[in-house]
N, C-alpha and C positions, 0 to 999 in steps of 0.2 A: 664598220660604221664610222663615219667622220662627220662631225657637226661643229658649229661655232656657237659660243655662248657669250653674248654681250648684254649690256644693260646700262642704266644711268647715263644715257646719251645726252639728256638735257638739251636737246637741240633748240636753239632760240633763247638760251638762258642768259648769256652774258650781255651786259649793256654796252661794253666797249666793242666797237665794230670789228677790230682786228681779232679779238678773242672769240667773238661770236663766229667769225669766219674760220678761225683755227679749230673751233669746236666742230664745225661742219666738215672741215677738211679731215679731221681725225675720224669722223664717221665714214667719210668717203674712202679713206685709207682702209678701214676695216672691211668695207663692202668689197673693194677691189681685191683685197687679200683673200677673202672667202671665195670669190669667183676664180681667182688664180689657183687656189688650193683645191678647187672643185669639191667643196663641202657638200654633203647631201642635204642639209637644211641648217637654218639659223634660229637660235633662241634669243629673244630679247625680253629679259625678265623685269620689265618695268622702267618707267621714266624715259621713254623714247623722246618725248618732248618735255620741255621745262614747265609747261602749263597745259591745261586741258584745251586751251584755245590759242595756239601759237600764231605768230605773225605769218602773213600770207607768203612772204618771201621764203620763210623757213619751210612752210608746207610745200611750196613748189620744188625747192631743192631736195627735200626728203622724198617726195613722190618720184623724182627723177632717179634717185638711188634705188628705190624699190622697183622701179621699172627695169633697171639693169639686172636686178636679181631675178625678176620674173623672166626676162629674156634668156638668162642663164639657166632657167629651170631649177632655181634654188628656192624652195618654199621657206617662208618665215613664220614662226610661231611666237606669239607674244602675249603679254598681260599688261594691264595698266599699273603704273606705279603711284606713289603718293603725290607726285607732281602732275601727271597727266590723267589722274583719276578725277572723276566728276561725280558728285553726289547724285546728280540727275541721271547718271548712267550714260550720258551722251558725250562722247569725245571724238576727236578727229581720228582716233584709232579705228572707230567704226567706219569712217570714210575710206581709210586704207583697206579695211577688210571688204567693204562693199565693192571696191575697185578690183578686188581679186589679188591684192598684193600681199596679203598676210591672213593668218587665222588666229583669232583670240582663243586661247585655250582655257580661259576662265569660264567654264561651264559647270554649274553645280545646282543642287537641289537641297531644300530644307527638309530634314527628316527628324521631327521632334527636337531632340537636343543635339542633333548631329548635322554637319554639312557634308553632303555626299558630292564629291567631285567626280564628274563624268569624263571619260577619256576622249581625247581627240586622237584618232588613229592615223598613223602614217607608216605604211609598209609594216615592218615588224616592231614599230615603236608606239607606245601609248603615252600621250602627253597630257598632264594635268596642270591646272593653274588656278591661283587665287590672287586677286588684285591687292595692291597696297592701298592704304588710305592715309589721310592726314593724321598727324600726331600719333601714329602707331595704333590706330583704332582697329587695325586688322588682326592684331595679336590675339585678342580673345576669340575671334572667329576661327583663327587657324588652329587653336587648341581643340576645336570641335571637328576638324576635318577628317574624313575617311575617303578612301578611294574605291570607286566601283572597280571590281576586279577585271583584269584583262589577262587571262592565263597565257603564259608563254611569250608575252611581249616584253620588250625592254622599256622599263617605266622611268619617265622623267617627270619630276614635280617642279614647277616654276613658282617661286614666291618672291614677293617684294616686301621684305620685313627684316627685323633684327632677330638673330638667334643668340641664345645666351652664351654659347661657347665663343662667339666672336666679340661680345661686349664684356664678358667677365662679370664682375660684381657691380658694374656701374648701374645706378638706379634709373634705368630707362626700360620701357616696356619691351620685352623680348620673349621669344618662344624657346622652351627647352627642346633641344634637337632630339632628345630621346622620345619626346611625345609625338614626333612627326611620323607619318606612315613610312614604311620601308620602301625605298625606291632604288633604282640603279644609278640615278644621277639627280642630285638636288641643285637646281639652277637658281642661285640667289642674287638679288641686287638690293639696293637701298643704302647699305653701309658702304662708303667709298673706301674700302680697305683691300689689302692684298691678303686673301684668305683662301686656302685650299687644304682641306683635311678629309681624308678618305674620299667619299663621293660628294662631299659638300663643297661648293665653290661659289664665292662671291665674284662677280664679273669684274668689279672695279669700274670706275667711270671711264667712258670713252675718252673724255678730256676732263681735267680738274674743273670743279664747279665753283670753287671759291679761291680767294687769294691764298688762304692757308694751305689749301690742297695743291695749288700751283707750286708752292715752296716745298711741300712735303713729298708729293708724288712725282713731281717733275714732268709728268705726262700721263697719258691714258693707258688702257689695257683692255684686252678681252681674252677669251680662252678657246682653245681648240681641243676637242675630244677626238682622239684618233685611235680607234681599235683598242679602247680600254685605257690608253695613256692620255693624261691631261697636261697640257702645257700652256703657259701664259705667254701671250704675245704683247709686247710693249709698243706703245705709240708715242714717239717723242719727235715732234716736228720742229720744235724750237727749244733753244737753251734758255734757262732762267738765270738772270743776274739780279741778285737781291742785295740791297744796301740799307744800312741803318745809321741814322744821324741823330745826335742829341742836340736840340736847339734851345738856347736861352735868349738869344737876341734875334728877333724876327726881322729887324732892320738890315742886318748883314747876312742873313741866311741865304738869300737869293744868290748873291755874289759868291758866297762860299761853295754853294752846291754847283753852280755853273762852272766854277774853277775846278772843282773835284771831277766832274764828268768830262772835262777836257782831256784827262789822262786815262779814261776808262775805255776798254774795248768791249763795246756792247752791240756791235753790228749783227743784225738779224735776231737779236735776243729779245725776250720779254723782260723789261726792266721794272723791278719793284723797288720803290723807295719808301722806307719806313722812317717817319719822323717822330721823335719822342722828346719828353722833357717839359719843364715849366718855363713858359715864355715870360721873361722878366722885363724885356725891353721891346716896345712895339706890340703889335697884335698879330694874330695868326694870319689875318687878311693881308698883312704887309708882305707876306711871302709870295713872290710872283711865280706861281706854279706854271702858267702858260710859257713864260720865258725859260723855265727849267726844262719843261717838256720839249720846247723847240730845240734846245741845245742837245738833249738826249736823242731826238729824232734826227738831227743833223749828223749825229755820230752813227746813224744807220740802224738805230733800234727798231725792232718790229712793232713793239707796243710799250707804252709807259703807264704804270699804275702807281698811284701814291696812296699811302695810308697815314692818316693823321690821328688815328684813334687814341694814341698814347701821347699826343701833344696837347697840353692843357694851358689855359689862360683864364684868369679871373675876369671874364667878360661880363659877368652878371652885375658888376659894380657894387659888390658887397664888401664893406669895410669891416674888418674884424680886429678886435684887440685880443690877442691870444694870452689869456690869463690862466687858462686851464687846458694845456696841451692834450691831456688824456681824453677830454671831451670835445676835441676840435670839430669832429664830424657833426656832433649834435648842435654845436654852436652855429656851424655853417647852415645846417638845415633850418634852425630857428630863424636866423637872419633872412634866409631865402624866403621862407613862408611869410615873414612879416612884409617883405618887399613885393612878393608875388602871390597874393592870396588865390587859392583854387581849391575846388572840392576834391581834387586828386592828391593834394599835398599829404594827406594821411597815409598814402601808400609809399611815400618816398623812402622811409627807413626799410620797409620790407623789400622794395626794389633794389636798394643798395646792397642789402644782404644777399639777394639773389645774384646780383652781378659780381659779388665777391667770390663766387665759385671758381676754383682754379682747375686748369686742365691737368689731369693726372699723368703720371709717367706712362709713356707708350699709348696714351689715349688718343685715338684718331680724331682729327678735326671735326668730321661729320658727327661722331658720337658725342663729342663735347658740346657742339652746337645744339644737338637735339636735347641734351641734358639741361643746358642753360635755358633754352627756349621753354622747356617744360616747367622749370621753376618760375620763370617770368609769367607764363600763362596762369599758374596757380595764384600768383599775387594779384594779377589783373582779372582773375576769375573768367578767363576766356575759354 
């Protein structure tokens, strides 16, 4: 038996045109690889699309790839993920299935306190699936799942969720792997991590979905199950060049950065520029990012991404006399509230505490972001 396991494709997810295209090219690479390897079938364990209603161009390109698989007589089995899941139950996955390009394995029935997953049969394989949902809401449901038996069949369970063994002690919703039904292969997605233990495998993203993932993972991946052996196939279509600068003078920063990139070899690379520091002269808007990007692209860069999240400037116009450094944060908040009255100001201290959560050692970007968003949602009561 030989099959492919992929997930977290997030097609249509990037705003930058080049990265959106590279995301698609990574999916196309995986499809071509599967056809060349003559796999018997493909699993997509959630988040084929980045949303339940992807752009029309993304749909056209995706349908074209599924057409290639159908012509190669390679069936595709999938489930919805937290991104392409819809509370209404209607997604473009249904359109793919109606067109005969795939089969959704998330077939289940409610039985009192249990969820009974029904098998989708393919030759000597029984496939079961349960969809992912927003904010990890599927976790409690998964704890109740049972499989309708399929004696003598090779059993595959597809889930789009977090399992405790992959996230450790991090305070995010996760399923204890020991509570899951026994299967021959557990096809997982949702956590954008490299994880393969026993028969439990996270596919990893076909292409990194965030800036942090680009720098951490460098590229995408999927897995091949070949007669009991599981191997990871990497997808790395472009190199990543990452640079960090500390800025104090916004008036001279443009010239300094253009001069710096004059000597950098970035041809065909994804260039990531991090700016950090406290701007003491000028304003952040004085940094001419279009000129900097023009320089980088003239050097042959495939794509240019800037990050200014750690570049700060006192643009609120709040003047402070620092008489009590220990309570500087409280003083800033009080001054801000006095200048900018709002019914939401009472939540500022709690939000600041939530944003002070630090990424733990070896904590993957996807897990950290889920944990941070969870804390912010609690504060905002979302």
